[in-house]
VOPAGU-2260 file (C-alpha; in pm, 1 decimal, decimal comma):
REM VOPAGU-2260
SITE   aa  ch    i         X         Y         Z
SITE  UNK   A    0       8,7       8,6       0,8
SITE  UNK   A    1     274,9     244,5      76,9
SITE  UNK   A    2     432,3     170,9    -244,1
SITE  UNK   A    3     124,6     238,2    -448,4
SITE  UNK   A    4      94,2     580,3    -242,3
SITE  UNK   A    5     441,3     666,3    -321,8
SITE  UNK   A    6     391,4     620,7    -673,5
SITE  UNK   A    7      77,3     814,0    -675,1
SITE  UNK   A    8     230,6    1089,0    -486,9
SITE  UNK   A    9     544,6    1109,2    -715,3
SITE  UNK   A   10     304,2    1113,1   -1039,5
SITE  UNK   A   11     111,6    1404,7    -887,3
SITE  UNK   A   12     406,9    1615,9    -771,6
SITE  UNK   A   13     615,0    1544,4   -1089,5
SITE  UNK   A   14     371,4    1772,1   -1292,1
SITE  UNK   A   15     496,2    2068,3   -1098,7
SITE  UNK   A   16     828,9    2029,8   -1245,0
SITE  UNK   A   17     695,6    2051,6   -1597,4
SITE  UNK   A   18     456,1    2337,0   -1554,4
SITE  UNK   A   19     735,7    2575,8   -1565,4
SITE  UNK   A   20     889,6    2461,8   -1885,1
SITE  UNK   A   21     756,3    2750,6   -2112,5
SITE  UNK   A   22     798,4    2545,2   -2414,5
SITE  UNK   A   23     435,4    2638,3   -2561,4
SITE  UNK   A   24     503,1    3013,5   -2554,1
SITE  UNK   A   25     822,6    2970,9   -2795,3
SITE  UNK   A   26     752,4    3157,5   -3125,7
SITE  UNK   A   27     813,2    3055,8   -3462,9
SITE  UNK   A   28    1147,1    3197,2   -3622,7
SITE  UNK   A   29    1476,5    3273,0   -3473,4
SITE  UNK   A   30    1375,0    3610,4   -3385,9
SITE  UNK   A   31    1046,7    3523,0   -3198,8
SITE  UNK   A   32    1228,8    3231,0   -3018,1
SITE  UNK   A   33    1481,9    3467,3   -2901,6
SITE  UNK   A   34    1228,9    3686,5   -2713,3
SITE  UNK   A   35    1129,7    3388,9   -2495,9
SITE  UNK   A   36     757,8    3407,9   -2533,1
SITE  UNK   A   37     727,5    3784,7   -2543,1
SITE  UNK   A   38     633,9    3789,2   -2897,7
SITE  UNK   A   39     276,4    3666,3   -2823,2
SITE  UNK   A   40     185,7    3958,8   -2641,3
SITE  UNK   A   41     392,2    4215,2   -2879,0
SITE  UNK   A   42     459,0    4046,1   -3206,2
SITE  UNK   A   43     723,5    4214,7   -3421,4
SITE  UNK   A   44     729,6    3962,7   -3692,5
SITE  UNK   A   45     411,5    3826,4   -3907,6
SITE  UNK   A   46     505,3    3475,3   -3831,7
SITE  UNK   A   47     476,3    3510,1   -3454,8
SITE  UNK   A   48     161,1    3680,6   -3479,8
SITE  UNK   A   49      -1,7    3398,4   -3713,2
SITE  UNK   A   50     139,8    3108,4   -3487,2
SITE  UNK   A   51       3,2    3206,8   -3150,6
SITE  UNK   A   52    -241,3    3542,6   -3161,9
SITE  UNK   A   53    -398,2    3564,3   -3523,3
SITE  UNK   A   54    -585,3    3870,5   -3381,9
SITE  UNK   A   55    -251,6    4071,3   -3358,2
SITE  UNK   A   56    -213,9    4058,2   -3738,8
SITE  UNK   A   57    -443,3    4382,6   -3725,3
SITE  UNK   A   58    -140,1    4557,9   -3575,1
SITE  UNK   A   59      84,3    4530,5   -3895,0
SITE  UNK   A   60      38,4    4747,4   -4187,3
SITE  UNK   A   61      17,2    4626,4   -4552,4
SITE  UNK   A   62     351,5    4524,6   -4563,5
SITE  UNK   A   63     427,9    4143,5   -4509,7
């Protein structure tokens, strides 16, 4: 019983280690990846805007 409880606790608490990874916030392309997720809120390239926040395309002018 103790072994099962230990396995359960390890499974439950191991998710906290992976929750801080931040891999989902990386942008597309070298410029957006170097910003470490900040390109989602303030995109400076059209590729980062298209990947995570399509509504931010309206911030760009007619140049692509």
